[in-house]
N, C-alpha and C positions, 0 to 999 in steps of 0.2 A: 937706477930707476928712471924710468921714463916719464914723460908729462902726461903721456895717454892713459898710463894705468892708475894715476893720482885719483881721479874722479870714481872709479869703479871701487877702489879701496875705500875710499870716503863714504860711499853708499853701503858697501858691506859692513863697514864699521858702525854706521848710523842704524842699520837693520839690527845689528847684533845687541847695540845698546838698547834699542826700543824693546827688543825681544826680552832682555835681562830686566828692564823696568816693568814690563807686563807681568813677568814671573813674579817679582818682588811683591808688586801690588797685589796679585792673586793670593799670594801665600799670606799676605798681611790680612787679607780679608777673610780668609779661612781660619785664621787663628784669633780672629777679633773675640773679645769678651763681650757677650750679650748680657752681661750681668749675672746676678746670682740665680742659680736654678730654682724653680719653684718646688717647694717640699710636696712629698708625695701626699695623697689622701690619707693614708695610714699615719704618716707623720704628723698631718694637721690635727687628726682626730685625737692622737696620743698626747699632743701639746695642748690642746683645746678643751678636752674632756677629761674629767677625772677617772679614774679606774671604777669599774662597777662594783656597786655595793648591793649584793643580793639581799641584805636585811632590810632594804627598803623597797623591795619589790612587793607588789600586792599579793595577798594570798590567792591560790587558785580560784577560790569562790568569787573573787573580786577582779578575775582577770579582764573584765571590760573596763576597768579604771586604770589599765596600763598607760602611763603617761610619756614613755620614751619612745623612740621610732617603732614602728610596727611594719613588718613587710609580710607579704602574702606571696608565696611563690606559686606560680601558675606555669602551664606548659609554654605558654608564648611569651611571659613576660613576668615582671616583679612589680607588685604594687608597693608604694611606700606611702604610709599614714603617719602624720604627724600632728600634734597640738598646734604646731606653728602655722600649718595651712588649713586650720580649721577643720581637720580630718577630711580634707579633700584628698583623694587618692592620686598619687603621681605614678604613672607608669613608665617602666624603667626596662631598659635590658638589664640581664644579670651583671654584665661588665661595666654598668654606671652606677650600680647601687652605692658602692663605696665613696665615689665621687659626691653623689648626692648627699650622702650622710655627713661628709666632711664640710659642707656648704651650710649645715643647719647650725644655727646659734648654740652657745651652751646651754641656754634656758631649755633646750627641746631635750635635754639630758638629766632629768632631775634624779635618776638612779645611777648615774654614771654611765661608762661606756658599755651600754648594753641594748640590744634590740630584742623584740618578740617576733618570732617567725611562725607563721602559719603555712602549712603545706597544703594548698588547695586541690587535693587529688579526690576526685570523685570515684566511687565504686564503679560506676559505669565507664570510667575513662579508657580510651582505646590504649593499646600497647604503646603506641607511637606516643601518645600523650604522657604515659607513665614514664617512658624513658626520657622525654623532654624535662618533665618535672624534676626527675633525678638529676639530670644534667644540670639544670639550673640551681637546684638546692646544693649541689656540690660546688659548684662556681661562687655562689653568694657565701657559703659557709666557709669554704677556703680563705676567701678575701678577708671576711671577718676575723676569723681566728687569727690570720697572719697579722691583722691591725690590731690584735688584742681587744676585740669587741666581744664581750660575752653574748651568748644566745640563749634565749629563754623560749624553748620550744612550745609551741601551743598546739594542744591535740584538739581534732575537731570535736565538737559537741556530739 
């Protein structure tokens, strides 16, 4: 081995070691545990709210006294009404409903895990609005049923 080749090999070895260290640090960062995963909205609802008890629902004649969350399905959004917000309507996208319900306190669910839903479809609605309402209704109903939330469908008067 000649003396002139020793510095080149040292440099190559140094570059290899640095590359190896960068790879190890990168892999360690990728596999880092960021703590426990947050539970899904469905899991939170099932853990924090007892199952629905239909015997506690108000009679159809007293439907204005519904105390659990109340949803209004529209073509462009879903309205959420609760006693917690003094019946102030919160406007949501259909995909946001389950998360919004999971954030409500247990006191918002006196009948257990049940919501009332009114589908706000006007007889004069356009075909596009009717399609959008059916889409929103399907999204919301599917997520609620998957989360074991009972639905009390309210017909328009």
